[in-house]
C-alpha positions as CSV (number, residue, x, y, z in Angstrom):
1,M,-11.9,-20.1,-108.3
2,E,-9.2,-22.0,-106.6
3,S,-6.6,-20.7,-104.8
4,I,-2.9,-21.5,-105.9
5,W,-2.5,-23.7,-102.7
6,T,-5.2,-26.3,-104.2
7,A,-3.8,-25.9,-107.8
8,E,-0.4,-26.9,-107.0
9,T,-1.0,-29.6,-104.4
10,K,-3.2,-32.9,-104.2
11,I,-3.2,-34.4,-100.9
12,Q,-3.2,-38.2,-100.4
13,R,-6.8,-39.5,-100.1
14,R,-7.8,-41.2,-96.8
15,D,-10.3,-43.8,-95.7
16,P,-13.6,-43.0,-94.2
17,L,-14.1,-44.3,-90.6
18,P,-14.7,-47.9,-90.9
19,G,-17.0,-48.2,-87.8
20,D,-17.3,-47.5,-84.1
21,L,-14.1,-46.4,-82.4
22,E,-12.5,-46.2,-79.0
23,T,-9.9,-43.5,-78.7
24,P,-8.0,-41.2,-75.9
25,A,-9.0,-38.2,-78.0
26,V,-10.8,-37.0,-81.3
27,V,-10.4,-34.0,-83.2
28,I,-13.1,-32.8,-85.5
29,G,-11.7,-30.9,-88.6
30,A,-8.6,-31.9,-90.7
31,G,-7.5,-28.2,-91.6
32,M,-4.1,-26.7,-90.1
33,T,-5.6,-26.7,-86.6
34,G,-6.9,-30.2,-86.2
35,I,-3.7,-31.8,-87.9
36,L,-1.5,-29.7,-85.7
37,T,-3.4,-30.7,-82.5
38,A,-3.5,-34.4,-83.3
39,Y,0.5,-34.3,-84.2
40,Y,1.3,-32.6,-80.6
41,L,-1.1,-34.7,-78.7
42,K,0.6,-37.7,-80.1
43,Q,3.8,-36.5,-79.0
44,A,2.6,-35.8,-75.8
45,G,1.6,-39.4,-75.7
46,I,-2.3,-39.1,-76.2
47,P,-3.3,-41.0,-79.5
48,A,-5.7,-39.0,-81.3
49,V,-7.9,-39.5,-84.4
50,V,-9.3,-36.7,-86.9
51,L,-12.6,-36.7,-88.4
52,E,-13.0,-34.7,-91.7
53,A,-16.4,-34.0,-93.3
54,D,-14.5,-33.8,-96.6
55,R,-10.7,-34.0,-97.4
56,I,-8.0,-33.1,-95.5
57,G,-7.4,-29.1,-95.8
58,S,-10.8,-28.8,-97.8
59,G,-12.0,-26.1,-95.5
60,Q,-10.6,-22.4,-94.9
61,T,-6.6,-23.7,-94.9
62,K,-6.8,-24.0,-98.6
63,N,-8.0,-20.2,-98.9
64,T,-5.6,-18.7,-96.4
65,T,-3.0,-16.2,-97.8
66,A,-0.6,-18.3,-95.6
67,K,1.2,-15.6,-93.6
68,I,2.8,-16.8,-90.3
69,T,3.0,-13.9,-88.1
70,S,2.7,-12.2,-84.6
71,Q,1.7,-9.0,-86.6
72,H,-2.2,-9.3,-86.5
73,G,-3.2,-5.6,-87.3
74,M,-3.4,-2.8,-84.8
75,I,-4.0,-4.8,-81.9
76,Y,-1.0,-4.7,-79.3
77,A,-1.9,-1.0,-77.8
78,R,-5.7,-2.3,-77.6
79,L,-4.9,-5.9,-75.9
80,T,-2.8,-3.7,-73.4
81,E,-5.3,-1.5,-72.8
82,S,-8.3,-3.9,-72.9
83,F,-6.6,-6.8,-70.7
84,G,-3.4,-5.2,-69.2
85,G,0.1,-5.9,-69.7
86,R,0.6,-9.6,-68.7
87,M,-2.3,-10.8,-70.6
88,A,-1.2,-8.6,-73.8
89,A,2.1,-10.4,-73.1
90,H,0.7,-13.7,-73.3
91,Y,-0.8,-13.1,-76.5
92,A,2.4,-11.8,-78.5
93,E,4.5,-14.6,-76.8
94,A,2.1,-17.4,-77.7
95,N,2.3,-16.0,-81.5
96,E,5.9,-15.3,-81.4
97,E,6.5,-18.9,-79.9
98,A,4.4,-20.4,-82.7
99,L,6.7,-18.8,-85.5
100,R,9.6,-20.4,-84.0
101,E,7.7,-23.9,-83.7
102,Y,6.9,-23.7,-87.1
103,E,10.4,-23.1,-88.4
104,R,11.7,-25.7,-85.9
105,L,9.1,-28.2,-87.1
106,I,9.9,-27.7,-90.8
107,L,13.5,-28.1,-90.7
108,E,13.5,-31.0,-88.2
109,K,11.1,-33.2,-90.6
110,K,12.8,-31.3,-94.0
111,I,9.2,-30.2,-95.0
112,S,9.5,-28.6,-98.7
113,C,6.8,-26.1,-98.4
114,D,8.3,-22.6,-99.7
115,F,9.2,-21.6,-96.2
116,V,10.5,-18.0,-96.1
117,K,11.2,-15.9,-93.1
118,C,10.5,-12.2,-93.8
119,P,9.4,-9.0,-92.3
120,A,5.8,-8.2,-92.0
121,Y,4.5,-4.4,-91.9
122,L,1.7,-2.7,-90.8
123,Y,1.0,0.6,-93.3
124,S,-0.9,3.6,-93.1
125,V,-1.7,6.2,-95.9
126,D,-3.4,8.4,-93.6
127,R,-1.3,11.7,-93.2
128,Q,-3.3,13.1,-90.9
129,N,-3.2,10.4,-87.9
130,G,-1.5,7.6,-89.5
131,E,2.1,8.0,-88.1
132,T,1.1,8.4,-84.7
133,L,-1.3,5.4,-84.5
134,L,1.6,3.4,-86.1
135,K,4.0,4.6,-83.7
136,R,1.7,3.8,-80.6
137,E,1.4,0.4,-81.9
138,A,5.2,-0.4,-82.5
139,A,5.8,0.9,-78.9
140,A,3.3,-1.4,-77.6
141,A,4.5,-4.6,-79.5
142,K,7.9,-3.6,-78.7
143,S,7.0,-3.5,-74.9
144,L,5.8,-7.1,-75.1
145,G,8.8,-8.5,-76.6
146,I,8.6,-8.3,-80.0
147,R,10.9,-7.0,-82.5
148,A,8.8,-3.9,-84.1
149,S,9.8,-0.6,-85.2
150,F,8.3,2.4,-86.9
151,E,9.5,2.9,-90.4
152,K,9.0,5.7,-92.9
153,D,10.0,4.0,-96.2
154,S,8.3,0.9,-97.7
155,E,8.3,-1.2,-101.0
156,L,4.8,-0.2,-101.8
157,P,4.0,1.3,-105.2
158,F,2.3,4.3,-103.4
159,P,3.2,6.8,-100.6
160,V,2.6,5.7,-97.3
161,A,2.6,7.8,-93.8
162,G,4.7,5.0,-92.3
163,T,5.0,1.2,-91.4
164,V,5.4,-0.6,-88.3
165,K,8.1,-3.3,-89.0
166,F,8.1,-7.0,-87.5
167,E,10.8,-8.7,-87.6
168,D,11.5,-12.5,-88.3
169,Q,8.0,-13.4,-89.6
170,A,7.3,-16.1,-92.4
171,R,5.3,-17.3,-95.1
172,F,4.7,-20.9,-96.5
173,H,2.7,-23.2,-98.7
174,P,0.2,-24.5,-96.3
175,L,-1.1,-27.4,-98.1
176,K,2.6,-28.9,-99.1
177,F,3.0,-28.3,-95.2
178,L,-0.3,-30.0,-94.1
179,D,0.3,-33.0,-96.7
180,R,3.6,-33.8,-95.1
181,L,2.5,-33.4,-91.7
182,S,-0.6,-35.2,-91.8
183,E,1.2,-38.5,-92.7
184,E,2.0,-38.5,-89.0
185,V,-1.4,-38.8,-87.7
186,T,-4.9,-40.8,-88.2
187,V,-7.3,-38.9,-90.2
188,Y,-10.5,-40.3,-91.3
189,E,-12.0,-38.4,-94.3
190,K,-15.6,-38.1,-95.4
191,T,-16.7,-38.7,-92.0
192,K,-18.8,-35.8,-90.6
193,A,-19.6,-35.3,-87.2
194,L,-23.2,-35.0,-86.8
195,K,-23.9,-35.1,-83.1
196,V,-21.6,-34.8,-79.9
197,E,-22.8,-36.0,-76.6
198,E,-20.4,-35.9,-73.4
199,G,-17.6,-38.7,-74.7
200,L,-19.2,-39.6,-77.9
201,V,-19.1,-38.3,-81.7
202,E,-21.7,-39.6,-83.9
203,T,-20.8,-39.8,-87.3
204,G,-22.9,-41.4,-90.5
205,R,-20.2,-44.1,-90.5
206,G,-19.9,-44.9,-87.0
207,R,-19.6,-43.6,-83.4
208,V,-16.2,-42.8,-81.9
209,S,-15.9,-42.7,-78.0
210,A,-13.1,-40.6,-76.7
211,E,-12.0,-38.8,-73.3
212,Y,-11.0,-35.7,-75.1
213,I,-13.1,-34.1,-77.8
214,I,-11.5,-31.1,-79.9
215,F,-13.7,-28.8,-81.9
216,A,-11.5,-27.8,-84.7
217,S,-13.8,-27.2,-87.6
218,H,-13.6,-23.6,-88.0
219,F,-17.0,-22.8,-86.6
220,P,-18.4,-24.9,-83.7
221,F,-21.5,-26.3,-84.9
222,I,-22.6,-27.2,-81.3
223,N,-25.1,-24.1,-80.3
224,V,-25.5,-25.3,-76.9
225,P,-23.6,-25.0,-74.6
226,G,-20.8,-22.5,-75.4
227,Y,-23.4,-20.2,-77.5
228,Y,-20.4,-19.5,-80.0
229,F,-23.2,-18.6,-82.8
230,A,-24.0,-15.4,-80.7
231,R,-20.1,-14.7,-79.6
232,M,-18.8,-14.6,-83.3
233,Y,-19.8,-13.7,-86.9
234,Q,-18.1,-14.5,-90.3
235,E,-16.0,-12.3,-92.5
236,R,-15.5,-12.8,-96.0
237,S,-12.3,-11.3,-97.9
238,Y,-11.0,-11.7,-101.7
239,V,-7.2,-12.6,-103.1
240,M,-6.1,-12.2,-106.6
241,A,-2.7,-13.5,-107.6
242,V,-0.8,-11.8,-110.5
243,E,2.5,-12.0,-112.2
244,D,4.7,-9.6,-113.8
245,A,4.2,-7.4,-110.6
246,A,7.0,-6.0,-108.3
247,V,8.3,-8.9,-106.4
248,L,8.2,-7.6,-102.9
249,E,10.2,-8.7,-99.8
250,G,8.3,-8.6,-97.2
251,M,4.4,-8.6,-96.6
252,Y,2.4,-5.5,-96.1
253,L,-1.0,-4.9,-94.4
254,G,-3.0,-1.9,-94.5
255,T,-4.5,-0.3,-91.6
256,G,-7.5,1.3,-93.1
257,P,-10.7,-0.7,-93.9
258,L,-10.3,0.3,-97.6
259,E,-6.7,-0.7,-97.8
260,L,-5.1,-4.0,-99.2
261,S,-2.7,-6.4,-98.2
262,F,0.3,-7.6,-100.1
263,R,2.6,-10.6,-99.9
264,P,4.9,-12.4,-102.4
265,Q,4.7,-16.2,-103.4
266,G,7.8,-16.8,-105.7
267,E,7.0,-14.8,-109.0
268,L,3.8,-14.0,-107.8
269,L,2.2,-11.2,-105.8
270,L,-1.2,-12.0,-103.6
271,A,-3.3,-8.9,-103.2
272,G,-6.2,-9.0,-100.7
273,G,-8.9,-7.0,-99.4
274,G,-12.6,-6.2,-99.7
275,N,-13.7,-7.4,-96.6
276,H,-17.3,-7.7,-95.6
277,R,-19.8,-9.5,-93.3
278,T,-20.8,-12.7,-94.5
279,G,-24.0,-12.2,-96.2
280,K,-23.3,-8.7,-96.9
281,N,-22.3,-8.3,-100.8
282,K,-25.4,-8.3,-102.7
283,R,-23.8,-5.7,-105.2
284,G,-20.5,-7.6,-105.3
285,G,-17.8,-6.0,-107.1
286,Q,-14.9,-6.9,-104.8
287,Y,-12.8,-9.0,-107.3
288,E,-13.2,-5.8,-109.9
289,M,-12.1,-3.5,-107.2
290,L,-8.8,-5.5,-106.5
291,K,-8.5,-5.9,-110.0
292,N,-8.5,-2.0,-110.9
293,R,-6.5,-1.4,-108.1
294,V,-3.7,-3.8,-108.4
295,K,-3.5,-2.8,-112.2
296,A,-3.2,0.9,-111.3
297,Y,-0.1,0.1,-109.2
298,Y,1.1,-2.5,-111.4
299,P,0.0,-1.7,-115.1
300,D,1.8,-4.5,-116.6
301,C,0.7,-7.2,-114.3
302,R,-1.6,-10.1,-115.3
303,E,-4.1,-12.1,-113.0
304,T,-3.2,-16.0,-112.7
305,A,-6.1,-16.8,-110.1
306,R,-8.4,-15.5,-107.7
307,W,-10.4,-16.8,-104.6
308,S,-12.1,-16.0,-101.5
309,A,-11.5,-16.8,-98.0
310,Q,-13.9,-16.7,-94.6
311,D,-13.2,-15.7,-91.2
312,C,-14.7,-16.4,-87.9
313,M,-14.3,-12.9,-85.9
314,T,-14.9,-12.8,-82.0
315,L,-16.3,-9.9,-80.3
316,D,-12.7,-8.5,-79.0
317,G,-10.6,-9.9,-81.6
318,V,-8.9,-12.6,-79.8
319,P,-9.6,-16.4,-80.5
320,Y,-11.4,-18.6,-78.5
321,I,-8.7,-21.6,-77.4
322,G,-9.5,-23.6,-74.4
323,R,-12.3,-25.3,-72.7
324,F,-15.5,-25.5,-75.1
325,S,-17.9,-25.0,-72.1
326,A,-17.3,-24.5,-68.1
327,G,-19.5,-27.3,-67.9
328,K,-17.7,-29.9,-70.5
329,S,-14.6,-30.8,-69.1
330,G,-13.7,-33.0,-72.0
331,W,-14.6,-30.5,-74.5
332,Y,-12.0,-28.1,-76.2
333,V,-12.4,-25.7,-78.8
334,A,-10.3,-23.7,-81.1
335,S,-12.3,-20.8,-83.4
336,G,-12.1,-17.1,-84.0
337,F,-8.9,-16.8,-85.7
338,G,-10.1,-13.6,-87.6
339,K,-7.4,-13.4,-90.3
340,W,-4.6,-15.0,-88.7
341,G,-5.5,-18.6,-89.0
342,M,-2.0,-20.0,-89.5
343,T,-0.3,-18.8,-86.6
344,S,-3.5,-19.4,-84.4
345,A,-3.3,-22.8,-85.3
346,M,-0.3,-23.5,-84.1
347,V,-1.1,-21.4,-80.9
348,S,-4.1,-23.4,-80.5
349,A,-2.4,-26.9,-81.2
350,R,0.3,-26.0,-78.0
351,I,-2.6,-24.6,-75.7
352,L,-4.8,-27.4,-76.2
353,T,-2.2,-30.1,-76.0
354,A,-0.9,-28.4,-72.7
355,M,-4.4,-28.6,-71.0
356,I,-5.3,-31.9,-72.0
357,A,-1.6,-33.2,-70.9
358,G,-2.1,-31.3,-67.4
359,Q,0.8,-29.0,-68.2
360,A,1.3,-25.4,-67.2
361,C,0.5,-23.0,-69.9
362,E,0.6,-19.5,-68.8
363,E,-0.7,-18.0,-72.1
364,A,-4.1,-19.6,-71.9
365,D,-5.4,-17.1,-70.2
366,I,-6.1,-14.3,-72.7
367,F,-7.3,-17.2,-75.0
368,S,-9.9,-18.8,-72.6
369,P,-13.4,-19.1,-74.2
370,Q,-14.4,-18.2,-70.6
371,R,-12.3,-15.1,-70.6
372,R,-14.5,-11.7,-69.3
373,M,-15.8,-9.4,-72.0
374,T,-14.3,-6.1,-72.9
375,G,-16.1,-2.9,-73.5
376,R,-15.2,-3.6,-77.0
377,A,-16.9,-7.0,-77.1
378,V,-20.2,-5.7,-75.2
379,K,-20.6,-3.1,-78.1
380,E,-19.6,-5.8,-80.8
381,L,-22.3,-8.3,-79.4
382,F,-25.1,-5.6,-79.5
383,I,-24.1,-4.6,-83.2
384,H,-23.9,-8.7,-84.1
385,G,-27.3,-9.2,-82.4
386,M,-28.9,-6.8,-84.7
387,H,-27.8,-8.6,-87.8
388,T,-29.1,-11.7,-86.5
389,V,-32.6,-10.0,-85.6
390,K,-32.6,-8.8,-89.2
391,G,-31.8,-11.8,-90.8
392,F,-34.7,-13.7,-88.5
393,A,-37.0,-10.7,-89.5
394,K,-36.4,-11.0,-93.4
395,R,-37.3,-14.7,-93.2
396,L,-41.1,-13.5,-92.3
397,S,-41.4,-11.6,-95.5
398,P,-42.2,-12.5,-98.9
399,C,-39.2,-12.9,-101.7
400,G,-38.6,-10.3,-104.0
401,D,-40.5,-10.8,-107.4
402,G,-39.4,-14.0,-108.9
403,E,-36.8,-14.3,-106.8
404,I,-35.8,-17.8,-105.0
405,V,-34.2,-17.6,-101.5
406,P,-33.7,-20.2,-99.1
407,N,-33.5,-19.7,-95.3
408,C,-30.4,-21.1,-93.3
409,P,-31.2,-24.5,-91.5
410,H,-28.7,-23.6,-89.2
411,M,-31.2,-21.0,-87.2
412,G,-33.7,-19.9,-90.2
413,C,-32.2,-16.7,-91.1
414,R,-33.2,-15.3,-94.6
415,M,-29.9,-15.9,-96.7
416,E,-28.7,-13.3,-99.4
417,W,-27.0,-14.2,-102.7
418,N,-23.1,-13.4,-103.5
419,P,-22.5,-12.6,-106.9
420,E,-18.5,-12.9,-106.2
421,T,-18.7,-16.5,-105.2
422,A,-21.9,-17.7,-106.7
423,S,-23.3,-18.6,-103.3
424,Y,-26.1,-18.2,-100.9
425,D,-24.7,-16.5,-97.6
426,C,-26.3,-16.3,-94.2
427,P,-25.9,-12.9,-92.5
428,C,-26.7,-14.0,-89.3
429,H,-23.9,-16.7,-88.8
430,G,-22.1,-16.9,-91.8
431,S,-23.0,-20.5,-93.3
432,R,-22.9,-20.6,-97.2
433,F,-24.6,-22.8,-99.9
434,D,-23.9,-23.3,-103.4
435,K,-26.9,-22.5,-105.8
436,E,-28.6,-25.9,-105.6
437,G,-28.7,-25.3,-102.0
438,H,-25.6,-27.7,-101.2
439,L,-23.8,-26.9,-97.8
440,I,-20.2,-25.0,-98.2
441,D,-19.3,-23.5,-95.0
442,D,-20.7,-24.2,-91.2
443,P,-22.1,-23.6,-88.6
444,A,-25.3,-25.3,-90.4
445,Q,-24.7,-29.3,-90.9
446,T,-27.4,-29.7,-93.8
447,D,-27.9,-28.5,-97.0
448,C,-31.0,-26.0,-97.6
449,E,-33.9,-25.9,-99.8
450,K,-34.8,-23.1,-101.9
451,R,-37.7,-21.1,-101.1
452,K,-40.2,-19.9,-103.9
453,R,-41.9,-16.3,-104.4
454,N,-44.2,-15.4,-101.6
455,H,-43.7,-18.9,-100.0
456,Y,-43.7,-18.4,-96.0
457,V,-41.9,-20.4,-93.8
């Protein structure tokens, strides 16, 4: 199950770290965030090297739906209420600037990456409350400087209560972009960061000394300080590419928990949905749901690819971009992008570069990992904590009859089998492993061992 991006693009291999190295800055992770951050640091006169455990773009970047938008769901009314107009405007401005910067960079470097400007829409099928909520969101976004408007019509093959239209958004091919931009920076592949202490990153191939250390590895694998494992959870979602469906002009995201997202890519249509907390899909059925619903909308369509993505979700719905911890002056982090990894990657690169280079960056306040907790965040912290408690409690009980289930090596939670992706998924913090126990997704850093029936920890 590989994405259409991976099937179409093979990025040139890079050598592993040749040994101990000293550099002004080191970036952990060669996804979109890591490569962009290294690029902008270089432009600011701060040389950086990127350490990648596997291959460039082999993490979450390869599984994105590759939308570059400031439209991030029903967020702007909530941000204004929770953080105030000034900080909400900083969120909007940072993401709008990210859109413009992608376009500028692609045009300047003549990067062939299927970049297309198009509108992005929020839609609702809720006839009772949908229109009211969409109008409220459109007004909030517009008040923050975004070209947003409420509309009644859509291209979708089913009736809607309305949409919020965001002008001048974009889509692209992420790996084509990453392939070209990675030529501008120094990347060491097959070089896994194992340990970080002050100004030193230890790998299995040598040690890297640096004044600045940037964690761009999706989920920070250092538990203390920062405690990101307690401040985020991970969520899986599923995507299906089909041909012979109507080709849409815009990109669409449903506001309800059961609604799908749609976005065109050439002659294909990408449909996404089936979101659930990682480790909570024991019965499966997400791909089947997608297939049935898309087929109902477009009876003549044919599936060409399917894949799944994993996203880090913060307690208040805003990414963590900035200093890793108040007590670690040289450490920086970019994580918790939710469903908006491509835009947030550019936001992160620009904010972190400004902070490291000592430049002013007003937009950094709302993304700060040290920002105040909102009421929503406190509620989510309790819910997230209860999932973790349940995961810990399960490790003390025997497995089911004949069942072989591993515990996660990250913090010991009992895993659950996900039939959709044929993987063991951790319901506590989202680490994932294949059926042989090999690590797929962090924050765990090692493979796991299977536990046999009635074998206690």
